[in-house]
Structure formats: structure tokens, C-alpha cells
C-alpha positions in Angstrom: 159.4 113.7 -13.2 160.4 115.9 -10.4 162.1 114.3 -7.5 162.2 115.4 -3.9 164.2 114.5 -0.9 163.5 115.2 2.7 165.6 115.0 5.9 164.0 114.1 9.2 165.2 113.6 12.7 165.8 110.0 13.9 162.7 108.5 15.5 162.7 107.3 19.1 162.8 103.7 17.8 166.0 104.5 16.0 167.6 106.1 19.0 166.5 103.2 21.2 168.0 100.7 18.7 171.2 102.7 18.6 171.6 102.4 22.4 171.5 98.5 22.2 174.1 98.1 19.5 176.8 95.6 20.6 179.6 98.2 20.3 177.7 100.7 22.5 177.0 98.0 25.1 180.6 96.9 25.0 181.9 100.5 25.5 179.3 101.1 28.2 180.5 98.0 30.0 184.1 99.2 29.9 183.0 102.7 31.0 181.1 101.3 34.0 183.9 99.0 34.9 186.1 102.1 35.2 183.7 104.5 36.8 181.7 102.4 39.3 184.9 101.3 41.2 185.9 105.0 41.4 182.5 106.0 42.8 182.3 103.2 45.3 185.9 103.7 46.2 185.1 107.3 47.0 182.1 106.2 49.1 184.4 103.7 50.9 187.0 106.3 51.5 184.5 108.8 52.9 182.9 106.2 55.1 186.4 105.3 56.4 186.9 109.0 57.0 183.7 109.2 59.1 185.0 106.2 61.1 188.4 108.0 61.6 186.5 111.1 62.8 184.5 109.0 65.2 187.6 107.4 66.5 189.5 110.7 66.9 186.5 112.3 68.7 186.1 109.3 70.9 189.8 109.2 71.8 189.8 112.9 72.6 186.9 112.5 75.0 188.3 109.4 76.5 191.7 111.0 77.2 189.9 113.8 79.0 187.7 111.4 81.0 190.7 109.2 81.9 192.6 112.2 83.2 189.7 113.4 85.3 189.1 109.9 86.6 192.8 109.4 87.4 192.8 112.7 89.4 189.7 111.5 91.3 191.4 108.2 92.2 194.7 110.0 93.0 192.9 112.3 95.4 191.0 109.4 97.0 194.1 107.3 97.5 195.9 110.3 98.8 193.2 110.8 101.4 193.4 107.1 102.4 197.2 107.2 102.6 197.2 110.4 104.7 194.7 108.6 107.0 197.0 105.6 107.3 200.0 107.7 108.1 198.1 109.8 110.7 196.5 106.7 112.3 199.8 104.8 112.3 201.4 107.7 114.1 198.6 107.7 116.7 198.9 103.9 117.2 202.6 104.2 117.9 202.5 107.1 120.3 199.0 106.9 121.9 197.2 103.6 121.7 194.7 104.6 124.3 193.5 107.4 122.1 193.6 105.3 118.9 190.0 104.3 118.9 188.9 107.8 119.4 191.2 108.9 116.5 189.7 106.2 114.2 186.2 107.4 115.1 187.0 111.0 114.3 188.7 109.9 111.0 185.7 107.8 110.1 183.2 110.6 110.8 185.3 113.1 108.9 185.7 110.9 105.8 182.3 109.1 106.0 180.8 111.0 103.0 184.2 111.1 101.1 186.0 107.8 101.4 184.2 105.2 103.6 186.7 102.7 104.9 187.3 100.1 107.6 190.6 100.3 109.7 192.4 97.1 110.9 195.7 96.9 112.7 197.6 93.6 112.6 200.5 92.7 114.9 203.9 91.4 113.7 202.4 87.9 113.3 199.4 89.0 111.3 196.8 88.7 114.2 194.2 91.4 114.6 195.2 93.9 117.3 192.3 96.3 116.4 189.5 96.6 113.9 186.4 98.7 113.5 184.9 96.4 110.8 183.5 93.7 113.1 183.7 94.0 116.9 185.3 91.2 119.0 187.8 89.9 116.4 190.9 90.7 118.4 193.5 87.9 118.0 192.1 86.5 114.7 194.9 85.3 112.4 194.9 87.4 109.1 198.5 86.6 108.2 197.3 85.5 104.7 195.7 88.8 103.9 197.4 90.6 100.9 197.8 93.8 103.0 199.9 91.9 105.5 201.9 89.7 103.0 202.9 92.7 100.9 205.1 94.0 103.8 207.0 90.8 104.6 210.6 90.7 103.6 210.8 94.4 102.7 212.1 97.3 104.8 211.0 100.4 103.0 207.9 102.4 104.0 205.4 102.5 101.2 201.8 102.1 100.7 200.6 98.8 99.1 197.4 98.5 97.1 196.0 95.0 96.9 193.8 93.5 94.2 190.2 93.1 95.2 189.6 90.3 97.8 186.7 89.0 99.8 187.2 90.5 103.2 187.3 87.8 106.0 185.6 90.1 108.4 182.8 91.6 106.3 182.5 88.9 103.6 182.4 91.7 101.0 184.7 92.7 98.2 187.4 95.2 99.4 190.7 96.8 98.2 193.3 96.8 101.0 195.5 99.9 101.3 198.2 99.1 103.9 201.4 100.5 105.4 203.9 98.7 107.7 204.4 99.6 111.4 208.1 99.4 112.3 210.3 100.2 115.3 213.2 102.5 115.2 215.5 99.7 114.0 213.1 99.1 111.0 211.8 95.8 112.4 208.2 94.9 111.5 205.8 95.5 114.4 202.6 95.2 112.5 200.6 96.5 109.6 197.8 99.0 109.4 195.1 98.4 106.7 192.3 100.5 105.3 189.7 98.5 103.4 187.7 100.3 100.8 184.9 98.9 98.6 186.0 98.7 94.9 182.6 100.1 93.8 183.6 103.4 95.4 186.3 104.0 92.7 184.0 103.6 89.8 181.2 105.9 90.9 182.7 108.3 88.3 180.9 106.2 85.7 177.5 107.6 86.5 178.8 111.1 85.5 179.8 110.2 81.9 177.9 109.5 78.8 179.8 107.4 76.4 177.0 105.1 75.2 175.4 101.9 76.6 178.6 99.8 76.3 181.1 102.1 77.9 183.5 100.7 80.6 185.4 102.4 83.4 188.2 100.4 85.1 190.8 100.8 87.8 193.6 98.3 87.3 196.9 97.5 89.1 200.0 97.7 87.0 200.4 93.9 87.2 197.0 93.6 85.3 194.7 92.8 88.3 191.3 94.5 87.9 190.6 96.5 91.1 187.3 97.9 90.1 185.3 98.0 86.9 181.9 99.4 85.9 179.8 99.0 82.8 176.2 100.0 82.2 175.0 96.5 83.2 177.3 95.6 86.0 179.5 97.4 88.6 181.7 94.4 89.5 182.1 92.3 86.3 185.8 91.2 86.0 186.7 92.3 89.5 189.9 90.6 90.6 190.7 89.0 87.2 194.1 89.6 85.5 194.4 91.3 82.1 197.4 90.5 79.9 199.2 92.1 77.0 197.7 95.5 77.6 199.6 98.5 76.0 199.9 100.4 79.3 202.0 97.7 80.9 205.7 97.9 81.4 207.5 101.1 80.5 204.7 102.6 78.4 203.9 106.4 78.7 201.8 107.8 81.5 198.8 108.4 79.1 197.8 106.8 75.9 195.0 105.3 73.7 194.4 102.0 72.0 191.6 99.8 70.5 191.0 96.2 71.2 188.2 93.7 72.2 187.8 93.5 75.9 189.3 90.5 77.6 186.3 90.5 80.1 183.2 90.9 77.9 184.5 90.7 74.3 183.2 94.2 73.3 185.4 96.0 70.8 186.2 99.4 72.4 188.4 102.5 72.0 190.3 103.0 75.3 192.3 105.7 76.9 194.5 105.1 80.0 196.1 107.3 82.6 198.7 105.8 85.0 199.1 106.6 88.7 202.8 105.5 89.1 203.0 106.5 92.7 200.4 103.9 93.6 201.0 101.3 90.9 197.6 101.7 89.3 196.2 102.7 86.0 192.7 103.9 85.0 191.1 103.1 81.7 187.9 104.5 80.1 186.5 102.7 77.1 183.8 103.5 74.6 182.4 100.8 72.3 183.4 101.2 68.7 179.8 100.6 67.6 178.6 103.5 69.9 181.3 105.9 68.6 180.5 105.1 65.0 176.8 105.3 65.6 177.1 109.1 65.7 177.8 109.0 61.9 175.5 106.1 60.9 173.0 108.4 59.2 175.8 110.1 57.2 177.3 106.7 56.2 173.8 105.5 55.0 173.4 108.8 53.1 176.7 108.2 51.4 175.6 104.7 50.3 172.4 106.3 48.8 174.5 109.0 47.1 176.8 106.4 45.7 173.9 104.5 44.3 172.4 107.7 42.9 175.7 108.7 41.3 176.1 105.2 39.8 172.7 105.4 38.3 173.2 108.9 36.9 176.6 108.0 35.5 175.2 105.0 33.9 172.4 107.0 32.2 174.8 109.8 31.1 177.4 107.4 29.8 174.9 105.4 27.9 173.4 108.5 26.4 176.8 109.9 25.5 178.0 106.7 23.8 174.7 106.3 21.9 174.7 109.9 20.5 178.0 110.8 19.0 177.1 114.4 18.1 176.1 115.2 21.7 179.2 113.6 23.0 181.1 116.8 23.9 178.3 118.4 25.9 177.4 115.1 27.5 181.0 114.5 28.7 181.2 118.1 30.0 177.9 117.7 31.9 179.2 114.4 33.2 182.5 116.0 34.5 180.5 118.8 36.2 178.1 116.3 37.7 181.0 114.1 38.9 182.6 117.1 40.6 179.3 118.0 42.4 178.7 114.4 43.5 182.3 114.2 44.8 181.7 117.3 46.9 178.4 115.7 48.1 180.5 112.8 49.3 183.3 114.8 50.9 181.2 117.7 52.5 179.7 117.4 55.9 177.7 120.7 55.7 174.2 121.4 54.6 174.3 124.9 53.1 175.4 125.1 49.4 177.2 127.9 47.7 178.2 128.4 44.0 181.0 130.9 43.3 182.1 132.6 40.1 185.9 132.6 40.6 186.4 135.4 38.1 184.1 137.9 39.8 184.3 136.4 43.3 180.5 136.4 43.7 179.0 133.4 45.5 175.3 132.5 45.2 173.9 131.0 48.4 171.2 128.4 48.9 168.4 129.2 51.4 170.1 127.0 54.0 173.5 128.7 53.4 171.8 132.1 54.0 170.3 130.8 57.2 173.7 129.5 58.4 175.4 132.9 57.6 172.4 134.8 59.0 172.2 137.0 55.9 169.3 138.0 53.7 171.5 138.4 50.7 171.5 135.6 48.2 174.8 136.7 46.6 177.9 137.6 48.6 181.5 138.5 47.6 184.4 136.2 48.5 187.0 138.9 47.6 188.4 142.2 48.9 187.0 144.0 51.9 183.6 142.2 51.7 184.9 139.4 53.9 186.1 142.0 56.5 182.5 142.8 57.4 181.4 139.3 58.2 184.6 137.2 59.1 186.4 137.6 62.4 189.7 139.5 61.9 191.7 136.7 63.6 190.4 134.1 61.1 190.8 136.2 57.9 194.5 135.4 57.1 194.0 131.7 57.4 190.8 131.7 55.4 192.4 133.7 52.5 195.5 131.4 52.6 193.3 128.3 52.3 191.3 129.8 49.4 194.4 131.0 47.5 196.1 127.6 48.0 193.1 125.7 46.4 192.7 128.2 43.5 196.5 127.8 42.8 196.2 124.0 42.7 198.3 123.4 45.8 195.5 121.7 47.7 192.9 119.3 46.3 190.0 120.8 48.2 189.2 124.0 50.0 188.4 123.6 53.7 188.4 126.3 56.4 186.9 127.0 59.9 186.2 130.6 60.8 183.8 132.8 62.7 181.2 135.0 61.1 179.3 137.9 62.6 175.5 137.4 62.9 172.9 140.2 62.7 172.7 140.2 66.5 176.4 141.0 66.7 177.3 137.5 68.1 179.9 135.3 66.4 179.1 131.9 65.0 181.6 129.2 63.9 181.4 128.0 60.3 183.0 125.0 58.5 183.4 125.9 54.8 184.3 123.3 52.2 184.5 123.5 48.4 186.1 122.4 45.2 186.7 123.7 41.7 184.0 122.4 39.4 184.9 124.1 36.1 188.1 125.4 34.4 188.7 127.2 31.1 190.7 125.9 28.1 194.0 126.9 29.8 193.1 125.1 33.0 192.3 128.3 35.0 189.5 127.9 37.6 186.2 129.5 36.6 183.8 128.1 39.1 183.7 126.6 42.6 180.9 124.9 44.5 180.9 124.1 48.2 179.0 124.0 51.4 178.7 125.8 54.8 178.1 124.0 58.1 177.4 125.5 61.5 179.9 123.9 64.0 178.9 126.0 67.1 177.9 122.8 69.0 181.2 121.1 68.4 183.2 124.2 69.4 181.1 124.6 72.6 181.7 120.9 73.5 185.4 121.3 73.0 185.4 124.3 75.3 183.3 122.5 77.9 185.7 119.6 77.9 188.7 121.9 78.4 186.8 123.6 81.3 185.8 120.3 82.9 189.5 119.2 82.9 190.7 122.4 84.6 187.8 124.1 86.5 185.7 123.2 89.6 182.1 123.1 88.4 180.6 124.4 91.6 182.8 127.4 92.5 184.5 128.1 89.2 187.9 127.9 90.9 190.8 126.0 89.4 190.6 122.3 90.2 193.3 119.9 91.4 194.6 119.4 87.9 195.1 123.1 87.1 196.5 123.7 90.6 199.1 120.9 90.0 200.2 122.4 86.7 200.6 125.9 88.2 202.4 124.6 91.3 204.9 122.7 89.2 205.5 125.9 87.1 205.9 127.9 90.3 208.5 125.4 91.7 210.5 125.5 88.4 210.5 129.3 88.5 211.5 129.3 92.2 214.3 126.8 91.6 215.6 129.1 88.8 215.3 132.4 90.6 216.0 131.4 94.1 212.8 132.5 95.9 210.3 130.4 97.8 206.8 129.1 97.0 204.1 128.9 99.7 201.1 126.6 99.8 198.2 127.1 102.2 196.0 124.0 102.5 192.7 124.6 104.5 189.2 123.3 105.0 186.1 124.7 106.6 185.4 124.0 110.3 181.7 123.6 111.1 180.9 123.0 107.4 179.3 119.6 108.0 176.6 121.0 110.4 175.5 123.4 107.6 175.0 120.4 105.2 173.2 118.4 107.9 171.0 121.2 109.1 170.2 123.2 106.0 170.9 120.6 103.2 173.5 120.2 100.6 172.2 123.0 98.5 172.9 125.5 101.3 176.4 123.9 101.7 177.1 124.4 98.0 176.0 128.1 98.2 178.3 128.5 101.3 181.2 127.1 99.3 180.5 129.6 96.5 180.4 132.4 99.0 183.7 131.4 100.5 185.3 131.1 97.1 184.0 134.6 96.1 185.1 136.3 99.3 188.6 134.8 99.4 189.3 135.2 95.7 188.5 138.9 95.9 191.3 139.6 98.4 194.1 137.8 96.5 196.8 139.0 94.1 196.3 138.3 90.4 199.3 135.9 90.4 198.0 133.8 93.3 195.9 130.7 92.7 193.0 129.7 94.9 191.8 126.1 94.0 189.1 123.8 95.3 190.5 120.3 95.6 187.5 118.5 96.9 184.6 118.8 99.4 185.3 121.8 101.6 189.0 121.7 101.0 190.9 124.6 99.4 194.5 125.3 98.5 196.0 128.7 98.0 199.3 128.9 95.9 201.6 131.9 96.5 204.1 131.5 93.6 206.5 134.0 95.2 207.1 134.2 98.9 210.1 135.3 100.8 209.7 133.6 104.2 207.2 131.8 106.4 205.9 134.9 108.2 204.8 136.3 104.8 202.8 133.2 104.1 201.4 133.1 107.6 200.2 136.7 107.3 198.2 135.7 104.2 196.9 132.6 106.0 195.8 134.6 109.0 194.0 137.0 106.7 192.1 134.1 105.2 191.2 132.9 108.7 189.9 136.4 109.5 187.8 136.3 106.4 186.4 132.9 107.3 185.5 134.1 110.8 183.3 136.8 109.3 179.6 135.7 109.0 178.4 134.5 105.6 174.9 135.7 104.7 172.9 133.4 102.4 169.5 135.0 102.1 167.8 134.6 105.6 170.5 132.2 106.7 173.7 133.4 108.4 176.5 130.9 108.6 179.4 131.2 111.1 182.3 129.0 110.3 186.1 129.0 110.7 189.0 127.1 109.2 192.0 124.9 109.9 195.0 126.0 107.8 198.3 124.3 107.1 201.3 126.1 105.4 204.2 124.5 103.5 207.1 126.2 101.8 209.3 125.2 98.9 212.0 124.1 99.3 211.8 124.0 103.1 209.0 121.4 103.3 209.2 119.6 100.0 211.1 119.5 96.7 208.2 118.7 94.4 204.5 119.4 94.1 203.4 116.1 95.7 205.6 116.5 98.7 204.5 120.1 99.2 200.8 119.3 99.0 201.3 116.4 101.4 203.2 118.6 103.9 200.6 121.3 103.7 197.8 118.8 104.2 199.5 117.2 107.2 200.0 120.7 108.7 196.3 121.3 108.2 195.4 118.1 110.0 197.8 119.1 112.8 195.9 122.5 113.1 192.6 120.5 113.2 194.0 118.2 115.9 195.2 121.2 117.9 191.6 122.5 118.2 190.8 123.9 114.7 190.4 127.6 113.8 194.1 128.1 113.6 197.1 128.3 111.2 199.9 125.7 111.4 203.2 125.6 109.5 204.6 122.3 108.3 208.1 123.2 109.6 208.0 123.8 113.4 204.3 123.2 113.6 203.9 124.0 117.3 205.9 127.3 117.0 203.9 128.3 113.9 200.4 127.8 115.3 198.2 130.9 115.3 194.6 131.0 116.5 192.0 133.8 115.8 190.5 135.1 119.0 186.9 134.0 119.6 185.8 137.6 119.9 186.3 137.9 116.1 183.7 135.3 115.6 
């Protein structure tokens, strides 16, 4: 009887039963116990990396804001200090004209630094005040501005912690200087009271989230002024302890800690003002900084779950079907490499490159980012020269070779590519080797492209904000200070002089009052444009606030040379400024200071030039005054030129 045999493929019931065998389930459990911690470990690492990126970006922005805020406060305190010095001098030599001088000072600084002036006698009784009339003789010997100068003989400015002013019944910070006779005996104290809220107006110009905080603090920990989105005075006058900027810490720095005032966990940056015993801090809530990457972190969690599910299915299938084990494991390795890239990449354009030929296949999004209609581009040879900026090519090729040679675990590079319009666009490229041959040589890479133009523009904007005046485009006080210090170092080394011309615009306030602040801003721009056009390339014209400008001449032989430049500026200012149908006629008061004649460092030189400018203003305006021999150096432009 004939016999026959037949061979058939396993049925689906057989395959399903095979998957549930105890040994397969045991191996699957071991497999998942190894793989799932790896997957979720990578997810945790990448989420921590996003937190680190958020912290680094936050700290970078906070350092810039803290520096700008510190320079604003330094300028404000400098104005207050100069006012105290000038008014103290008037009190000592001409008390009859003191009230008039205070009035002029108040009108001049009304829109810049509003303050009340009080003079106390040697026993702490009011000799003069413009805060509340009729208080002469009132005992204010307990005021911090008076107590700070008892028992000391040096002439220094003291900055008090915020107190409730006895005269105005409002919060105030007292800036004070002692009044002494020629033997150094205390004759009284002159005090300028400024509202703490004035120092944190800077807060309205920043955007660090709803829980940001800006503070001005004394070195001893007393909070002078503090502003958050919900309150402009929370914590005023309280003392902070164990802060990292206390003691002999650096001038600038960063830290993270929960606030001692409201308990919010923040990243902070500080910048000290050692001359005035103060420090400014700018803080961004950790939750606000990390919120920028919340969507990416959530996406990583979903990716981790998807990877876990895929790995479970692949592993189960591989363990249940022995004959398909090799291809299943290879597919698993390739899938794992791609999922790892999905976890590490921040871009959204995918490319797949054949390492042997150097041809990379682009996704539709990658083509859009590179602004190309080609779906395949070459990574090798001269093909990169046509699209990548020549300055970025060496670094790009170095990064690529390093990863292909196994010296770096991943490929990452930032470079500029030429768009079809001819413009350049910044690209962040990331990738990893996903396939190797039997000898371990790379065969295939996959990766992503991301457009980072916005990030690069923001970094450039922050650099400009730290060094450039937004209205006129001139260097600001920060950049002027850097160049002045460099000029002083060069002059000390080579033996020449440095000149500083400090000036403001006479009759500028009537322009604002009559035609509005927009017209005043345009006038400042016209002044900056006209004066800058007549300067040498090495000279620096800076706007340091309001209608005040400073001209730095890094090389100057003698005072007459600087005076000639100053007189030319005055001539330029006396020429009419045409603003559409408006014609503005102004002048200027200019003060000159020379290094090393009038000061040995940048601060002394600026102070000397500023005082010379005030002297020129007090002598009738529209003139040039030198810091040394002020009366002999005075020059005035003839009215006919106006």
C-alpha cells in the first residue's frame, strides 16, 4: 500500500502556543529585565540633558540681565553720588544759594533719579529738607544715613537698607555723605532719599517667566529693593543669609536655591557693585526654565513607551521563532539605533546616509530645512563646498571623520548652509552609525537636521543688548568702560595720554516737553549720526544715559588737543538739526578729563569728566571745561554761531 508524507508550515495556533512556553516566557522576562532599564535609563538621561540645557540657557540669559541691571544701578548711584558731592560743596561755600541749587538739581534729575535732599547738622537735627516743608530742627539722629557716619573720618558714600522715612512715611533708601570741616570734624550729613521701587523698574523690560525675581541687596544681606510679577516690595528690608555672593566671592556668578522670601526654586545670577557695597540678583524659576522643554520631555516619555513596546514584541517574536532569530536580532539592533537617535536628537529633519558612497537621502522636512529640491545629496568631496559656509567646512569634516573613525560616540555639528535666495541659515546636524559590516566598518548613518536660526539670532541680540545703546546704536556704558580700561592700559604702557569728553545737550528737555519723547529720540539719533561722522575710527562715542554722551580719545598728547575736539563737537551741536518740518537748536556743556592728569582709572576719569561737565553747566552752559584748571580751560561758542 503506498504511503505518502507531507510537510506543512506550522499553524497560527502552533506559533501562538510556542510563544507561551515557560522557557520562552522566562527568556523574555530576562530580556526585558535587561532592555527596559536601558531604554528608560536613556530616557532619563535625555530628560536630564534637557534640564541641563534649560539651566545653561537660563544661566546665560540671567548673567547678561544681571550685568545690564548692575550697570543701570551703578549709573543711578553714580548720579546720586555726584549730586551729593556737588550739593555738599554748595552747602559749605554758599548756603544762601543752596535751595536754588537743590531745585535745579531736582528739575534736572526729575525724570532720571527722583530724590529728596535732607541736610542734618552735627547733632542729627534737620538743617534743610525739600521732602516736607517746615521740619527744620527735627531730630533725625536715629536715621541710618546719619548713624553710618558717626565714629568714622573717611569720606565715603553710605547706602542704607530700606527704611520708612520719618518725613514722607514711605519706603526709602538713604544715600548719604558726611560734611566735615578742614580738621575732619563732623559738621553734618547730607542725605538723598530714593524710593526702592525705582531700582527695580528694570523688571518690566525682561521676560523670564511669571515667577522671575529681580533684587538689589546690600553686601550684608539686607534687601534694598525686590520685584516679582506679583509684588514690587515683597521682602524689602529683610536680611538674607548664606548666599553665595557674600564674603570674598567673585564679582559675578550663578547659583540655584529656593528663595528665602517666597520659597520659589530659582536659578540666580549675581553681579556685585563693590564700590557701593551692593549686589544685584536676577532669578528665573526652575519650573519656568524647564517649561521650554516640557513638550520634548513628554515626547521622550512616549518614545520610551513606544520603544519598550516594540522591543517587547520583537524580543518575544525572536525568542519564539528560532529560525528567524538572526534577522530578528539584526532588525532589533537597527531599530534600537534609530530609537536611540530619536531620543538624542533635537532636530526634525531626517537623513539616511550610505557611508560607502557618501550619498544621503533626505526626508521632506530635511529638504525644507536645507532649502533644496534634491532628495539625495553627497556628504563627500566638493559637494559640501557648494552649500556649506567655507568657515564651517573644516570643523564639519573633522566631526564627521571623528565619528566614522569611532573616536566620538555620536556625530554633532553646527554650520551654515546657503539657501536658494543666497542667504545663510544655521543648521544643527546630529547622527549616529546604525549599521556596520562583518569587520566593524561603518556602512550606514542616520541622523537629523534642525534649523537653529532663532537661537543664533537670540544669542546675537543678547550680545548687542549688553554692549550697544538700543536707540542710537552707539556703544553703551558697558562697552565704553571696557574700551576705556584698554586705552588706559595702553597709555600706561606707551606713555601717552587718554582724553575723555563728557557732555550732555543743553535745551534738550524743551524738545521733549514741546514736541514729545519721539521727537527727542529722533534728535538723539541725529546728534549721534552727526558727531560720529566726524570722528576717527579709533575714537569711541558712547551714549551713557538720557541725553548724556561720552567721547573717548584713546591717544591724546595734551589738553589743547582734546579741547580742540571738544570745541568742534560744540560747533556741531550749535548747528541746527532738521527733523522733517521741525528745526531744533541746541547746544552742549562739555567736560574734559585726561589720564593720568585727572584720574588713574576708568571710574576716576569718568567722575572727573562728569564733574567738569557740571562745572561747564553751572558756568552758563554752551561751553567746554577741563577737569584740571577748570576756569582756565573754559571755552564758549559765540552766540552768533547759533
